[in-house]
C-alpha positions as CSV (number, residue, x, y, z in Angstrom):
1,M,-17.5,38.9,16.0
2,S,-20.6,37.7,17.8
3,V,-24.1,39.0,17.2
4,F,-27.4,38.6,19.0
5,F,-30.6,37.8,17.2
6,S,-33.5,39.0,19.3
7,N,-36.2,37.5,17.0
8,T,-34.7,34.0,16.4
9,R,-38.0,32.3,15.7
10,N,-38.0,33.9,12.2
11,Y,-34.7,32.2,11.3
12,S,-34.5,28.5,10.7
13,F,-30.8,27.7,10.5
14,I,-29.0,29.9,13.2
15,S,-28.9,30.0,17.0
16,R,-29.2,33.0,19.2
17,I,-25.5,33.6,19.5
18,C,-23.5,33.1,16.3
19,T,-20.0,33.8,15.1
20,V,-20.2,35.9,11.9
21,T,-17.2,36.0,9.6
22,W,-16.8,38.3,6.6
23,H,-14.4,37.7,3.7
24,Q,-15.0,40.4,1.2
25,S,-18.7,39.8,0.4
26,L,-18.7,36.2,1.5
27,V,-20.5,35.8,4.9
28,S,-20.3,32.7,7.1
29,I,-22.5,32.4,10.2
30,Q,-21.7,29.6,12.7
31,G,-24.5,28.4,15.0
32,T,-25.6,25.3,16.7
33,C,-27.0,23.8,13.5
34,G,-23.8,24.3,11.6
35,L,-22.1,26.8,9.3
36,W,-24.2,28.8,6.9
37,A,-22.5,30.6,4.0
38,H,-23.8,33.1,1.5
39,H,-22.9,36.2,-0.3
40,A,-23.9,39.6,1.1
41,S,-26.5,41.6,-0.8
42,A,-23.8,44.0,-1.9
43,A,-22.3,41.2,-4.1
44,L,-25.6,40.9,-6.1
45,P,-25.3,42.8,-9.4
46,T,-28.7,44.5,-9.1
47,Q,-27.6,48.1,-8.9
48,E,-25.2,48.1,-11.8
49,T,-27.7,46.3,-14.0
50,G,-30.5,48.8,-13.1
51,L,-32.7,46.1,-11.6
52,L,-33.1,47.4,-8.0
53,G,-36.8,48.0,-8.7
54,A,-37.4,45.1,-11.1
55,K,-39.8,42.3,-10.5
56,P,-38.0,39.2,-9.1
57,S,-38.0,35.9,-11.1
58,S,-39.1,32.6,-9.6
59,F,-36.4,30.5,-11.4
60,P,-33.2,31.5,-13.2
61,L,-33.6,30.3,-16.8
62,D,-36.5,29.8,-19.1
63,Q,-37.3,26.1,-19.5
64,N,-37.6,26.2,-23.3
65,H,-34.7,28.6,-24.0
66,R,-32.9,28.5,-27.4
67,L,-29.9,30.5,-26.4
68,A,-27.3,28.4,-28.3
69,I,-29.0,29.1,-31.6
70,S,-30.2,32.6,-30.9
71,K,-30.4,34.9,-34.0
72,S,-31.0,38.1,-32.1
73,D,-28.8,41.2,-32.6
74,V,-25.2,41.1,-31.4
75,L,-24.5,43.4,-28.5
76,P,-22.6,46.5,-29.7
77,D,-20.5,46.5,-26.5
78,P,-19.8,43.0,-25.0
79,E,-18.0,44.3,-21.9
80,P,-21.1,44.8,-19.6
81,Y,-22.2,41.2,-20.4
82,R,-18.7,39.8,-19.7
83,R,-18.5,41.7,-16.4
84,L,-22.0,40.5,-15.4
85,I,-21.1,36.8,-16.1
86,G,-17.9,37.3,-14.1
87,R,-20.0,38.5,-11.1
88,L,-22.3,35.5,-11.5
89,L,-19.4,33.1,-11.6
90,Y,-18.2,34.5,-8.3
91,L,-21.6,33.9,-6.7
92,L,-21.5,30.2,-7.7
93,A,-19.4,29.5,-4.5
94,T,-22.6,29.6,-2.4
95,R,-25.4,29.4,-5.1
96,P,-25.5,25.9,-6.7
97,D,-29.0,26.8,-7.9
98,I,-27.7,29.1,-10.7
99,T,-24.9,26.7,-11.9
100,Y,-26.7,25.5,-15.1
101,A,-27.8,29.0,-16.0
102,V,-24.3,30.5,-15.5
103,H,-22.7,27.6,-17.4
104,T,-25.0,28.2,-20.3
105,L,-24.5,32.0,-20.4
106,S,-20.8,31.8,-20.1
107,Q,-20.5,30.1,-23.5
108,F,-21.4,33.3,-25.3
109,M,-18.7,35.6,-23.9
110,Q,-17.0,36.1,-27.2
111,E,-20.1,37.3,-29.1
112,P,-23.1,37.9,-26.8
113,R,-26.4,38.7,-28.2
114,V,-29.5,40.5,-26.9
115,D,-31.2,37.3,-26.0
116,H,-28.1,36.3,-23.9
117,W,-28.2,39.6,-22.1
118,D,-31.9,39.3,-21.3
119,A,-31.3,35.8,-20.0
120,A,-28.5,37.1,-17.8
121,L,-30.7,39.8,-16.4
122,R,-33.3,37.1,-15.5
123,V,-30.7,35.4,-13.4
124,V,-30.1,38.7,-11.6
125,R,-33.8,39.0,-11.0
126,Y,-33.9,35.5,-9.6
127,L,-31.0,36.4,-7.2
128,K,-33.0,39.5,-6.2
129,R,-35.9,37.2,-5.1
130,N,-33.8,35.4,-2.4
131,P,-30.8,37.6,-1.5
132,G,-30.3,35.6,1.7
133,Q,-30.0,32.2,0.1
134,G,-26.9,30.1,0.7
135,I,-25.6,26.7,1.7
136,L,-25.8,25.1,5.2
137,L,-23.0,22.8,6.3
138,R,-24.8,20.9,9.0
139,A,-23.1,20.2,12.3
140,D,-24.9,16.8,12.6
141,S,-23.5,15.5,9.3
142,D,-22.5,11.8,9.2
143,L,-19.3,12.9,7.3
144,R,-20.0,10.4,4.5
145,L,-19.7,11.4,0.9
146,Y,-22.7,11.1,-1.5
147,G,-22.5,11.7,-5.2
148,W,-25.4,12.5,-7.6
149,C,-24.7,12.7,-11.4
150,D,-26.8,13.2,-14.5
151,S,-26.3,14.0,-18.1
152,D,-28.2,15.7,-20.9
153,W,-27.4,13.6,-24.0
154,A,-26.6,15.7,-27.1
155,G,-27.8,18.7,-25.3
156,C,-25.8,21.2,-27.3
157,P,-27.7,22.0,-30.5
158,K,-24.5,23.1,-32.3
159,T,-22.0,20.4,-31.4
160,R,-24.3,17.7,-30.1
161,K,-22.0,17.2,-27.1
162,S,-23.6,16.1,-23.9
163,L,-23.7,17.9,-20.6
164,S,-22.5,16.4,-17.4
165,G,-23.9,17.6,-14.1
166,W,-23.0,16.5,-10.6
167,I,-23.2,17.4,-6.9
168,I,-21.3,16.0,-4.0
169,Q,-22.8,16.1,-0.5
170,L,-21.1,15.6,2.9
171,G,-24.0,14.1,4.7
172,T,-26.8,16.3,3.5
173,S,-24.6,19.4,2.9
174,P,-23.5,20.4,-0.6
175,I,-19.8,20.8,-0.9
176,S,-19.0,20.5,-4.6
177,W,-21.0,20.9,-7.8
178,K,-20.5,21.5,-11.4
179,S,-22.1,21.6,-14.9
180,K,-19.6,20.8,-17.7
181,K,-19.9,20.0,-21.4
182,Q,-18.4,16.6,-22.2
183,N,-15.2,16.5,-24.3
184,T,-16.4,14.0,-26.8
185,I,-19.7,13.2,-28.5
186,S,-21.5,10.3,-26.9
187,L,-23.3,7.9,-29.2
188,S,-26.0,7.0,-26.7
189,S,-27.6,8.4,-23.6
190,A,-26.1,5.4,-21.6
191,E,-22.6,6.5,-22.7
192,A,-23.3,10.1,-21.7
193,E,-24.5,8.9,-18.3
194,Y,-21.5,6.7,-17.9
195,R,-19.1,9.5,-18.6
196,A,-20.9,11.6,-16.1
197,M,-20.5,8.8,-13.5
198,A,-16.7,8.5,-14.3
199,V,-16.1,12.2,-13.8
200,T,-18.1,12.3,-10.6
201,T,-16.1,9.4,-9.3
202,C,-12.9,11.4,-9.9
203,E,-14.3,14.2,-7.8
204,L,-15.4,11.8,-5.0
205,L,-12.0,10.3,-4.8
206,W,-10.3,13.7,-4.7
207,L,-12.6,14.8,-1.9
208,K,-12.1,11.6,0.0
209,G,-8.3,12.2,-0.1
210,L,-8.8,15.8,1.0
211,L,-10.9,14.8,3.9
212,H,-8.4,12.1,4.9
213,S,-5.7,14.7,5.0
214,L,-7.9,16.7,7.4
215,G,-8.3,13.6,9.6
216,V,-11.7,12.4,8.4
217,T,-11.5,8.7,7.2
218,H,-14.1,6.8,5.3
219,S,-14.6,3.2,6.3
220,E,-17.7,2.7,4.2
221,P,-17.9,3.1,0.4
222,M,-19.0,6.4,-1.1
223,L,-22.5,6.3,-2.6
224,L,-23.1,7.4,-6.2
225,H,-26.6,7.9,-7.4
226,C,-27.5,7.6,-11.1
227,D,-30.9,7.4,-12.9
228,S,-29.7,5.4,-15.9
229,Q,-30.3,1.6,-15.6
230,A,-28.2,1.1,-18.8
231,A,-25.2,2.9,-17.4
232,L,-25.5,1.0,-14.1
233,H,-25.7,-2.3,-16.1
234,I,-22.4,-1.4,-17.9
235,A,-20.8,-0.7,-14.6
236,A,-21.8,-4.0,-13.2
237,N,-21.0,-6.1,-16.3
238,D,-17.5,-7.6,-16.4
239,V,-17.7,-8.4,-20.1
240,F,-17.0,-5.7,-22.7
241,H,-19.3,-5.8,-25.7
242,D,-18.6,-4.4,-29.1
243,R,-21.1,-1.6,-28.3
244,T,-19.1,-0.4,-25.3
245,K,-15.5,-0.7,-26.6
246,H,-15.3,3.0,-27.3
247,I,-15.7,3.8,-23.6
248,E,-13.5,0.9,-22.4
249,V,-11.0,3.3,-20.6
250,A,-13.8,4.8,-18.6
251,C,-15.2,1.4,-17.9
252,H,-11.9,0.1,-16.5
253,F,-11.5,3.2,-14.4
254,F,-15.0,3.2,-12.9
255,R,-15.2,-0.6,-12.5
256,H,-11.8,-0.7,-10.7
257,H,-13.2,1.6,-8.0
258,I,-16.4,-0.4,-7.7
259,S,-14.5,-3.7,-7.3
260,S,-12.2,-2.1,-4.7
261,H,-15.4,-1.0,-2.8
262,A,-14.4,2.6,-2.9
263,I,-17.7,3.4,-4.7
264,V,-21.1,1.8,-4.6
265,T,-23.9,2.8,-7.0
266,R,-27.6,3.2,-6.5
267,H,-30.4,3.8,-9.0
268,V,-32.7,6.7,-8.4
269,S,-35.7,7.8,-10.4
270,T,-35.4,11.0,-12.5
271,L,-37.8,12.7,-10.1
272,Q,-35.4,12.1,-7.2
273,Q,-32.1,12.8,-9.2
274,L,-30.6,15.9,-7.5
275,A,-28.2,16.5,-10.3
276,D,-31.0,17.0,-12.7
277,I,-31.0,20.7,-11.9
278,F,-27.4,20.9,-13.2
279,T,-28.1,19.6,-16.7
280,K,-31.2,21.4,-17.8
281,A,-33.5,24.3,-17.2
282,L,-36.5,23.4,-15.0
283,G,-39.9,24.9,-14.5
284,K,-40.8,26.6,-11.2
285,K,-42.4,23.5,-9.6
286,E,-39.6,21.1,-10.4
287,F,-37.0,23.8,-9.6
288,D,-38.4,24.5,-6.1
289,V,-38.6,20.7,-5.3
290,F,-34.9,20.1,-6.1
291,L,-33.9,23.3,-4.4
292,A,-35.3,22.1,-1.1
293,K,-33.4,18.8,-1.4
294,L,-30.0,20.3,-2.3
295,G,-29.2,21.7,1.1
296,I,-29.8,25.3,-0.1
297,H,-31.5,27.5,2.5
298,N,-32.7,31.0,2.8
299,L,-31.6,32.8,6.0
300,Y,-34.7,35.0,6.1
301,A,-37.2,32.2,5.4
302,P,-39.7,31.8,8.3
303,T,-39.6,28.6,10.3
């Protein structure tokens, strides 16, 4: 259906006449700037959690949380927690900003504690702050794939496994993102970063094949951003040293795609690393800075 917005100057990312499509609670609005997607307010779990009148939160997760080693009381009934995390997982389709928080909270489904429940409610209060937030797939995209990857070395206090986080952009529009604990324990931060680069390369190659099947070809290499000089040095070095033999398979895989010019790498500073928001909890100032760069926009934000 088509809708008319009489006060368009209050909306930054839509035109006067837009095509609005509903799929359950997922709303997509097509305008001259592109396609904007978000979940309707009815999908936000504010009513069932009793937070309709609660004070909104500025960011989803406390920066110094210790949820993995919490000693608070175990919830007598874990079902409400599990249902809430399921609702939050559904919202990830249009809310990359809560990816790290939901990844962290989903690890405690078997035996959630009071601290975990309180942290989940904070995520709901964050969603309440910006109910119109979503992703904008811009119409002026250059249709080139850009990858950003990061890792949190030995970030899990129980297993000391590292966390990989990445986001893929089509032009400046986010189309794929994830936070995932690595399968093996990395012996150094460079190894953890390199494994994050390898898994991001897999996603880039898959998306390139998907776009090719849709008629979009890539004549230029895909660009992968990383903030680890050591990992980039391993990728550029043709000689395997004793210290890198344990990641030789990942080295062969990643270097093959570099030599075939499917991937090119670029170093970025940690302050400009977009994937940083997928590997750790950030404070309000840092969180807001990355949010503006990720291609996440609020429909109701004034111009």
